N, C-alpha and C positions, 0 to 999 in steps of 0.2 A: 849449332849455328845455322846449318842449312835450313832446317825446318822452322826456326824461330825468327830468322832475319831475311832470308831470300825468298823462301817459298810463300810467305803470306802475300807477297806482291806479284805473284804470277797467277793469272787466271786463264785457264784454257790455252796455255802456251804463250800468252802475251804478258810482258812485264808492264805493270801499271805505270802510266806516265808520271804519277806523283812522286816517283823516285828516280826519274830519268834526267832531271835537271835540264840543261840547255839542249840535250839531245832530242827533246820532243820536236824541235823545229827543223830537224835535219831532212827528213824525208818521210813520206807516207809509209805506214806499216812498220815503222822503226820499233814499235813496241813488240811486235812479233819477232823481229830480228834479235832484240835484246833478250826476249824469252828463250829463243833457241840457244843463245850464248850461255845463259844460266843453266839450261838443261844439259848442254854439252859439258859444262864444268862439273855438274853434279854427277853425271854418268862416269866421267873420268875419275872423280874423287871416290865414287862408289867402288871402284876396282880394288882399292886398298882399305875399304871399310870392313868392320865386322859383318858377318853373314846376315844377321837380322837387319842391321842398318842398311846394308847394301840392297837387300830385297825391298825394303821400304822405300828407299830412294828411287830404285828402278821402277817400282809400281807407280810412284808419284809422277815421274817423267812420262811413263807410258800413258797414264791418264791424261796428262797435258796434250800429248801428241794425238791421242785418239779423239780429243774434243776440239783440237785446233783445225777446224775446217776452213778458216779464213785464209791462212797461209800454212798448209800442211807441212809439218816439220820434216818429214822424209824427203819431200820434194825440194826443200830449200837448205838441206843440211850439207855442210862441208864433209869431205870423205871420211875422216876418222869418226866424227859424230854420227854420220849416216850408218857406218858399220856397227857401232855400239847400239844405236837406236833400233836398227833393223833386227838385231839379235833379240832384244827384249820384246819387240813387237810380235815376233814369231814364237816367243817362249810362253807356252801354256802355263808354266809354273809361276810366271810373274803376272799377277792380275793387274788390270788397269785401275788405279785408285780413283775413286770419285772425288769431285770437288768437296773439300771439307766444309763443315758448318761450324760457325762460331765467330767470336770477335777477337781481333788482335789489335791491341793499342800499343804504339811505340812512342811514349811521351817524349823521350829525348830527341826523337826525329820529328815530332809534331805531326804524326801520321796515324791513321786508324783505318782498319779494313774490317768490314762486317759482311759475313757470308751467311746466306740463308738458302734453303732449297729453291733453285730457280733464279736466284738473283744475287748480286753482290754490290756493295757500295764501298767507297773509299774516300777519305777526307784528307785534305792537304791544308796545313795551317802554317803561319809564320809566328815566331816567338823571339825572345831575347837571344835564343841560340840558333834559330833557323830563319834564314832570309825569306822574304816574299817570293823571290825567284832567283834563278841563276842565269846570268848572261855573260858572254865573253867570246872573244874571237869573232865578233859580229853575229853570234847565234842567239836566238830566243830574245830578240830585242823588245818584243811586246808581250812577254810572259808576266807582265807587271803584277797581275792580280791572282796568280795561281796559288798564292799562299793566304789569300783573304777568305779562307773557308770554302775552297772549291770542293764541291761534293760530286764526285764521279759515281755513276752507277750503270750497271750492265744487267739487262734481262736476257732471258734465253733468246738466241737468234740475233743478238746485237753485239757479238764479240769484236766487231770492227768499228764500233761507234766512234771511238776517238782515234782510230787508225787511219781512216780513209780521208786524208786531207783536212781533218778537223782543225789542226793548228794553223794551217795556211788560210783557212776561210772563216773560222769562227770570229765573232766580235770579241776582241780582247777585253772590252769593258763590260761584257755580259757573260762571264763564265758561270756555270751553274753553281748555286749555293753561296756565291760571294756577296758581300756587302761592300760597295765601293762608292767613292766620289766619282762623279762623271767628269771631273776636271781633266782636261786633255794632258797627256804625258808625252814627253819626247821619247823616241826610241832609246832603249838602254837607260831609262831613268834609274837613278840610284847607283850605288857602287857595283862594280862588276864582280863576278865569281861568287855570287850568293851573299855578299855582305850588305843585305838590305833588311836587316833585322829590326824588329820593333823593340820598344823598351819594356814590354810586359812579360812577366814571369808566369802568370796564371794561364797556361796553355797545356791542356792534357785532359785527364779525366780518370774515371774509375770503371773497371769492367770485371765481371765475374766469369768471363770467357764465353758467355752467351749474349748478355745484354751489356749496354754501356751508357754512361753519361759522360759526354765529352764537351769541353768548353774552350773558348778562345777569347781572350781580351785582345781586341784588334785595334791597331792604328793603321790608317791607310798609308800607302806608299807615297811619299812626297805630298802629303795631304794632312789637313787638320782633322779628318774624319776619325771618329772613335766609335767602337761598338762592343757590346757584350753578346757573344753568340754561343748558343748551346745546341747540341744534337743529342737526341735520345734514341738509341738504336734498339729496335724491337723485333718481334718475329716476322712481321710482314710490313713494317713501316719504319720510317725515320721521322721523328718529330723534331721540327726545327724552330727554335725560339731566338728572337733578337730583341735587345733592349738597350736603352741609353745611347741610341744612335744619334750622334751629333756631328756637326761640321761647320766650318766657317770659310770654305773655299770660294764662296760665291757660285757654287755649282750644286746641282741636284745630287742626292744620294739615293742609290737604288740597292735593293736586295733582289738577286736574280733567283727566282724559284727554279727555273730550268731553262736550258738552251740546247735543244736537241737537234742533231743533224738528221732531219727528216722532212718529208713533205706530207706526213700523215695528217688526217683531219683532227682538229682540236675542238672539243665541245666544252663550253663553259656554262656551268649551272650556278645555282645559288649556294655559295660556300664550297664549291668543288669545281674541278676541271679534269678533263680526261683527254689523253693523247692516244689515239687509236694505235693498238699494237705495242705500245710502250708501257703505259701505266697511268696512275691517277694522282691527283693533288687535292688536298683538303685545305680550306682557308677558314678555319673556325673563328678567327678574330674579326671577321666582318670586312676585311680589306678586299677591295676589288682589284684583281690582278690586271695589269696591262699586258697586252699580247701583241705579237708581231710575227708575221710570216714573210720571209724574204729569201732571195737567192743571193749568195755572197761569192765573190770570186777572189782567188789568191793563189799564188804558186802554180798558175796554169790550170787550176781546177775551179769549177763552180759547183756549189753544194747548196741544198735547200735547208732552211732552219725554221724552227718554231720556238719562239721565246716567250716566257711568262716572267714578269717581274713586278715588284712592289715599289712604287715611287714614294719616297719619304719627303720629297720636296727639296727646295733650295735651302741650304744651311739649317737643317733640322735641329731641334733641341729635344733630346730624350725620346726619339721616335722608337717604335718597336714593330714586331711582326710575330705571327704564328702561322706556320703552315706545316703540312704533313705530306711526305712523299710516300706513295704506294707503288713500288715497282711491280710491273707485271699485272696490276689489277685491271679488271674489265671495267667498262663504263657502268654496268649495273652494280658491281662490287664497290666502285668508287662512290656512286650516288648513295648506296646504303650506308657506307661508312661515314658519310657526312652527318648522319643523325647523331645527336648527343648521347653520351652515356659511356662509351668505351674508353674515353680519354678525358682526364681532368688536368687542365693547366693550373697548377697550384700557385705559381708565382712567375712573373716575367718582368723583372726589374734589373737595374744595374747593381743591385745588392745580392740578388739570388734569382735563380731560374729553376723551376722544378715541375715535374709532372707525376701523376698517378695513373696507372693503367690497371684496372681491377682484374681483367682476364688472367694475366700471368702473375698477378700480385706484386707488381713492380712499382716502387716509389723511387724516384731518382732526382737528384738535385746537384746543381753547381752553385756552391756557396762562394760568391765573390768576396763576401765578408762573413764574419760570424753571424749566425742568425737562426731563426726558427721557421719551419714551413712543413706542412703536412705531417705533423707529429714528430718531426725530427728537429733536433737542436744541435748545431755544430759550434764548437768553441772557437773555431778559427776558419779561415778560408780553406776550402777543400771540396772534393767531389765525393758524393755518397750515393750508393746504389743498394736498395733493400729489395729482397725478393722473398715473399712469404710463400710457404709451401703448405699443401693440404694436410700434411702429417703433423702439423703443429710446430714445425721448425722454420727457421728463416736464416738467410744469409745476409750479412751486412758487409758491404765492400766499401772501403774508403781509399782515397789517394790524396797525395799532397803535390799538386801540379807545380807549385812554386818552389818545392824542394827546400823548405826552410823551417819546418815544424819540429820542435823538440818533443812535442806530444800533442795529442788530439783527444778530445772527449766528444762523443756523440750520444745524445740522450734520445731514446725512442719512447713515445707515449704508450706503446704496447708493453704490457708486463712481461719481463724476461726472467725465466727461472734459472738458467745456467748457460755457460758457454760450453758447447760440445766440442768445438774444434777451432783452432786459430789463436793468434797471438794478441790477445786483448784481455783486460781485467774488467770484471763486472762489478759495478758499485751501484746497487739499486737497479734502475733502468738505464744507467749510463755505462757505455763501453769506453774504457780508457785505453787508448793505444799509446805505445811508446814512441820513440824517435822515428819519424818518417823521413826526415831530411836526407838521410843517406841512401834512400831507396830509388833515387833518380826518377821519381814520379810513378813508380810501380804501384799496383793495387795490392791491398791487403784485405783478405776475406776471412771473416769469422762466421761460424755456424752457431746459432743459439736455439735453445728450446724455449718456447713461449709458455707462459702460465695459462692454463686453460680455465 
């Protein structure tokens, strides 16, 4: 439970805001305070855990404490936690565990966390189970769009990016990654205590633990806006697709590429942009980003922001977007990645969204309906992630985000010789999966040997 539910949302000692509900609005650096509370509970629990588990948990907390230079844990720990933490920090037998690498998707919570060396991204979505945001007791009254596909990301040296007065000063209509109607909302719009759910069940995705295809059928909060959004999480990039973006609010609809709390220089080239010290952005679809540099004041603080967004116009009909986030990339690396070849967008419609990335041999698709794309045919709405390996094998990962499939067939145009591992039956080039409805959106992976 600790490593599968709590730990994925702690980075360098801070608890990610996408699981803190209305608490994000309480005070600056509350994420580090929540991280300390989680760490304290884990060390207390570790005292009664089996030896191997105890050592693993202590190493994990020690790693968090060693990397939390923003609000050092020992300096802010209450006495009992301080004593336990000081003991393991001084213990040579307990190594400081590094940040893990991999993808963790929690479909029932409509959350995803993607960790790579040097950076981390996290995604917050709303669904028929999970509300757009939580407000109550007068807290978080403008968190309206945190569930509209907000894409958080941290690069090295920016562990306090969302900690230092971000929620008091950021534009609540332009949260990074979101697609929103700019229709003005009252404070506390929607029902309190998180009951701001959408009607849509297709929210989730498929992951093999390294890469992921994640999608969200989105309806705006108190809005007619609707969109189909997909994210494909890769080694050094997040590919972001949007399609079927429509609205009838009499207001513009925007997709926010990013909104960084910084005064760093922004360079915009043809098909790319770069924010000095942070990372790069690719815009292969030919859309010109709009940009804004501003200082914003709230909660007694003033902070600088750089914002990039795509304007879909007033009351759009089936608008779309393609952009790529490159966390930590230099300007030269960003410009080089703008050249074609490393990424193919196979489809970007309200029926399916898919990409192919030749380097790691990844083909990934969010099938909003049954369909065919990139040599893959799915018999029903689902998420599919294929990863081809140099040794002639491949993994095929599927998931049922709607949690209603009694069975699923996925046909691949590549000739498949046999199933080496996993729960699926091979019929020709078609993999037949059994009942997925009871898996709560979890991914199922099979390994196959391809015919040479």
